[in-house]
N, C-alpha and C positions, 0 to 999 in steps of 0.2 A: 507215561504210564496210565493203563485204562483197567477197567473192571466190568466185567459183565455179570449180572446176576440171572441165573437161570433158574424157573420156577415151575414144577410141573402142575399145573391147575387142572388136570384132567383127573380122571379117576382109575386110569391104567398105569401102573408101573413099566417103567421102560429099562428092559436090560441091554445094556451096549449100545446106547445112544448116540446119535452125532448132531452135531450143530455146525451151520454151514452160515457165513454171512460174507459180506463185502467190507473190505477195510483198505483204505488208501495209502498203507505205511507197512513196512515190513516187523513182523513180528520177531523180536531178536529172543525173547523169554516168555515162558508161559506156565503158568502153576495153577491147580485145582482141577485141571484136565490133562488131555494130553493133544498137542499141535499134531495133526495127522498130515497137512499139507498145506502149502501156499503158494498160489498162481498168480501171479498178477495182483489183482484185487480180492480174489477168491482164496478164502480162507477155510478150513475144514477143520474141527476140534472134535474128539471123541471123549468119552467118560473116562475116568482115570482107571488105571488098571487094577488099583485098590478098591475101588467101588464101580463097579458097573451098573447097580441099581438105581433109579430115581422113582422113589415111591410118591405116590399122590400127596401133595403139598409140601415135597421136599423142593430144598433148593441148592443149588452149587453154585459157589463163587469161582470164576474165571478170572484170574489178575495176568495181566501183561505187560510188557515192556516191549515199545516198537520206536523204530526211527521215525522220524519226521518226515511225511509223504508231502505230496504236492499241496494238499489242505489238512487242516485238524479236526476232521469230522469224526463223530463215532462211528462204531460199525454200522452197517445197515443191510437190508433184504435179510434179515434172518430165515433160517429155515432148520427147524427140528424133527427129527424122527428118531 
């Protein structure tokens, strides 16, 4: 089980954001956002359909449950847009 807290430190409001990261396990369930895709270690998560905007200073907490991969590292190589 894991958790990612995403905080908008910019002065821009993001409408329809996307978070990409590498994770060495298969995510079985995710809440707080929508799991868009997972291919190998590449994971794409999008804003929840009920809340597209991420205002300056706001946070989104993404919780997930995953199977154990070959290592138990946290997600890496984050990319946000």
